Residue, then its C-alpha position, 0 to 999 in steps of 0.5 A: k779533792y774536785k779541781s774545778r776546770t770550767k772556768n779555763n774554757c771561758k772567761y770574761g773580759s771587760s765588755g761582758e763577752c764570753k771570750l775563748q781561751g786558744a784557738t779552738r773550743q773543745p766540747a764540754i761533754s762528749m762521747d764517741g759514736d757511729y753518729v754523733v748528734g751535737g748539742v748547745f746549751s747556756i750551761h754558764y751565763y753571766t751577770y753583774t755583781v753589786k760592785n758593778n763588774y761580771t761574774t760567770i754563774i753556772n746555770s744548774r737548769e741548763l746543765r739538767f738540759s744537757r744531761t736529759m739529752i745524753f740521758a735521751i742518748e743512752e736510752i736509744n742506745n740501749s733500745t733494740k727498735l731504735l736505730p738497732g746496732i747503731k750507737l749514737g754519740y754527742q758533742i755538747y757545748d757551753s755557750c755560755a749564752s753568748v752568740p760570739v761563743a755560740v757561733h764559734v761552736a756551730f764552726e767547730l761543728l762543721s770542722g768534721l765536714d772532710s769526708v771519710f773514706y771507707a774501704g770496704d763499701n768504698c763510699t763516703q759519709s758527710s760529718k759524723v754530726m748528723a744534727v744539733v739540739g739547741e741553742s736555748g736562745s733565739t739570738p744564738s740559735i739565728s746565728m747558728s742557723r745562718i751558719i749550719g743551714p747551708f750545710n743542710i745540718p738541721l738545728v733542733s731547738h728545744f728553748a728558741t721560740c722566736a716568730c722569725l725562725s719560722d721563715k723557711q727562707q731564711y732558716p731552711s734547717f731550723f726545727r723546734t719543740i716548743p711553740s713560736d712566740q706567735f702562739q704565745a703572744d696571741a695566747l697572752v693577749k687572749l689572757v689579758k683581755h679575758f680578765g679585762w685588763t686594759w691598762i698595762g706596762a710592758i717590758r722585754s729582753d733586748s733581744d731577738y726573743g723579747n723584741s719580737g715576741m713582744g712586737s708580736f703582743l703590742d700588735a695584736a694588744h693594739k687590736e683588742g683595744i688594750c693600752v700600753e703605758y710604757s715599753e721598756s726594754f734592757y739587756r742583762t749586759n746593760p749598765r746599771s743605770r739603764i736597768q734601774r731606769v726601767a725599775d724606776i718606770i715600774r715603779r712610778s707607773t700607774a699601771l699595776v698590770i706588767v707583760a714581761f716578755t723576758t728571759p731569765g737571766d735578764f729578768r732576774i737582774l731587773l728584779e733584783e734592782l726592783s727588790l732594793k726599793p720595794s714598789p707597790p704590789r704588781q700582777w706579772i704576766g710572764s712569758e713561758s721563758w721565765v714564767t716556769d723557771p724554778s729559779m725565778l720563785k725566790f722572788r717572793f714579792c713577784a707572788g700572783a704572776i700568771g703566764f703561759g708554760i710549756e705543758r709539764s711532763v714526766i719523763p721515767g728514769l731521769r731523776d735517777f739519772l740526774l741523781d746518779l753521779p758517782p765520783s769518778e765521773v764528776s772528776a772527769s767532767p769539768v763542768l759537773t766538777e763546777f758544779w759539784e763544787e758549787q752545790f757543796n760550797s767547796t773551798d780550798k779550806n772545804v775540800c770535797d771527799g766524795t761523802e756529799d749526797i746530792n740527793k740533800i740539796h735542792s736546786p734547779y738540777t735536781d728538782t723533776s717535778q716540773l719537766r717543762i723545756t727539759n721534755m723538749v730537749y727530750k723530744a728533740v733527740y728522740a725526732i733526730a733519732h727517728a729521721i735517721h731511723n727512717y733511712d738506710l744508713k748506707c750509702k746514698s747518692h746525696p749527701f746524708h745530711s740531707q736525707v736526715l733534714t727531709r725525713l726530719k720534716h715528716v716526723n710524726i711520733s709519740q714518745n712516753g704519750y708525748e706527740v712529736s711532728f713539725d708543721v710546714n714552718g719547722d713548728p710544733v702544735a702550740t699548747y700551752e699550761l697557764v700557770n700561776w705563782q701561789n704562796t704556800e703554807t711554809g712561805s715559799i711559792e710554787l707554780v700551780t697550773v690553772g688553765h690550759y691553752d691549745a691553739s688548734l682549737p676554734a676561736g674563742q675556744e683556746l683558753l680553758e680557765k679553772r680559777e680566777p686570778f686578780r683583776c687590775l685596771c688603770t682606774v679601779s673600776c667606778p663604784a655604784g651610781t657613778r660612770k666613766v669619763l675619760q681623763k684628758g690627754k690619757p688613753i681611753c683606758c684612764f677614766d674618773c668616776i662621776p655620778c650617773p645622770e638619770g637613766e644613763i647607767s646603761n643601755e639595757f638596764w635601768p637604775n633604782a631610785k638610789r641609782n645602785n642598782c641596775l633594773p632591766k628596762p621593759v621591753e615595748f612592741l605592738s603585742f597581740n595581748e594588749g588592748l590596742g593590738i586586740i582591737l585592730c586585730v578585731f578590725s582587721v579579721g572583720g574587714a577580711c571577714l567583710a570582703v569575703l561575704t562580699a565577694a560570696v554575695l556577689h558570686r551568688h547573684r554573679t548573673s544579676p544586671i548590676v554586678r555584670a555591669n560593673n566588671s565582675e571579674l576585676s570586682f572579685l579580683l579587687l576583693f581578694s586583694l582587699t582581703l589580702c590588705f586586711l591581713c597583712s596588717l596582722t603581720f605588724i603586730g607582735a615581737p619583730s623578727d627578721w622574717s615578720c620585718m621583711l613580710r610585713h612591708t613587702a607583703f602590704g606594699i604588693t597587696f595594695v598595688l594589686c588593690m590600686s590596679c583592680v581599681l584603675g582598670k575598673t576605672i579605664v573600662v568605664l571610660m572605654a565602655f562610654k567611648a564605646t557607646l559613641p557612633g563609629c567608635d569600637v575601642m573596646k576591642w582594644f581593652g577587653p579581658p585580656q588586656q584588663r588582665m595584662t594592666v593588673v599583672s604589670f602594674t603588679f610586677i613593677q611593685v615586686v621588682i622594687c620589693t625585691l631590690w628593696l630585700v636584696l640590697s637592704p632589707p628591713f630588720p628588728r632593732k632594739n631603740l634605745t634613744t626614744y626613751k629612757e626608761k624603756i626599750i622599744l623593739e621595732c623594724a628597722l627600714g633598712s632603706t628608707i629609699g626602698f620603703w618610700a619608693v614602695l609607698g611613692y608607687i601606690g600613692l602614683l597609682a592612687v593618683f592616676c585613679f583618682v583623675l581618671a575617676v573625676l573625669a568620669r564623673k559626668l558620665p551617664d548614671s548607668f556608669n555610676e561606678a565612677k562616682l563611688i571610685t572617685f568617692s573612694m580614691l578621695i578617702f584613700c588618698a586622705v588616709w595616706v597623705t595624713f599617715i605620713p605626718a602621723y607616722v613620723s611623729s608618733p612614737g614607739k609602739f605607736t609608729v605601727a598602730v598608726e600604720i595599720f590604722a592606715i592600711l585598715a581605714s584606706s582598705f575600708g574606705l574602698m570596700l564601703c564606696i565601691f561595693a556597699p552600694k551594690c550590695f545594699i541593692i542586691l539585698f535590700q532593693p532587689e527591684k532596681n537589680t534589673k536592665k530596664y532600671l539600670m538603663n532607664k535611670t535618670 
């Protein structure tokens, strides 16, 4: 008969805290060695019964963790490559999931810090406990790390995930093989956002693990526009009234999705309370602490739960080791004795006789199908062993713990295909499996991997999903033919559904007659393929051809008096600029793009200023030439060909500067106009900066008015200089066109806005060319007898 002795190690007082018997606490399991690795696990935990008093329960999963540590150490001791000739021992303590006990254990681990003298080597070795694996909880790990950290003893946790432990200023000797909760919180937010769950509830353990993890989650959720109906905390030692209050909040809430950042021990108590009075089904989102715990799968009303867990692994030989429990070993260990009696219901009347077969029982201890946290223990032991191995174990000039701590920071190994390394915060690379609780044909629940999450991947690619889980919102999605209206006094996630007004089913879609289907809105822009676009193209190309043809005629007769009398150099430059004016209107036709939007306005502005500069130069030449005919006046030497060219370049350069500033500061860009028409989308070029647009037009208008004023002053000059009259008429047409353009441009809808601008460009260009060059070409081609110097000088 195996007599239980574990209950003599710890007991529970009225406050629910784990008390110690005696002044010291002996390890639950230990083995001597050349160097010892400490282990701290929550092999027992306490909970309340239906009578509202507390009792101790052995945690079979945590027992498996402790046995995995023993397995890894024995595997290392049998290795000829890792720590050859060195035997590792272990001291494994039971923290009873209690901070006071964990603190006491930390002091017990430090009790062997007295130096040990070796006569042969004449050197001292610090404590035999080189490092510690544990603890399973964040709060006990925080307490232990503060105690053993100043002594440079590494604490490598397999299950403490609080993001606060990444602070190397406070916890310089803390490492972990499980990712920080900061990564998990980000992953949970991305999961909730991915499935469109915008109205949720939140519960957490009232501990460092739950408060820190949920705090990170809520901060990230708020940034993503996720609304939280409630956020409640609780702890397993709280009065039952507190647990009932949290359960009632869940039952009454409208949020059908609940994110639970809790430990298994805390969450188990809440689920037991919820099971007493069934509530509407909920979609549970779980943290890795409980969502992959096999003992939690008994709560079948949580079927469909989804969350992130540590990746499943395989440890060769572990299952055989766990099941290899001969009676002699069980009877020698109080913990194993209590576990054995609990599994086989041993009592004073039902005595264990040694024939029990552990292979036939089903418990978290024997279940090795989901080795997740177990592998974190395995990796922690190997990380410590490699840190010790990478140093010569003889005398050193500084304490050995510091050497192990330093080397542990640089561990980068692969054990059974699993990478083991730490970043500057002592954290590993964050990778998770997305797991789902699914019903089986037998009615039980099993864990099924439905996706993966890798925090090292680029943003937006971290979550790889395989299956679409259930969806849940504050309000069911609005049915066809209706739209959302926010509920007064509620978060933006809550809304009512009312019938859609005409045309408001979507910005880029249009409803059919029954308002139950979305049809794509037609897209409108001035196209090369439509009638209006073709007509404008014909006039544009035709005007350019007419300007080229005119230039050819003038060049052919460039020595004739009528060409020479009207400043042939400026005339050719004016025809070149008019050709560009005609062609720039083509950039306004077609679907807007980034380049076309920037090109159309700047090309138009610069070419028209070049045109106005040439006209202005010709007008000034007319005035200067008349002044030069007066006795004693020699003004033409001040406005000869070099000055004329400089005038054109200077005026054009100013427009180039204006356009450059426009493009640099706020350039035009393509956009979809969804407001002018409800039934279609207008593709257009937004001005970017309206100041830039009107500055370009204003400068053109300023030059046009200046030309007009000078031309009016020169209109009564002798007939031999009659080009001033032609310039006056051309400027009248130009100004009339652009004054009319402004109201027409503002009031024209859709693609007709572009058509009005093209019309203004073409009309003003044709006006300039016809008024200035048509009379000259007519004389050259049809009245050559008038193209003589004598005729021009004698004309009255």
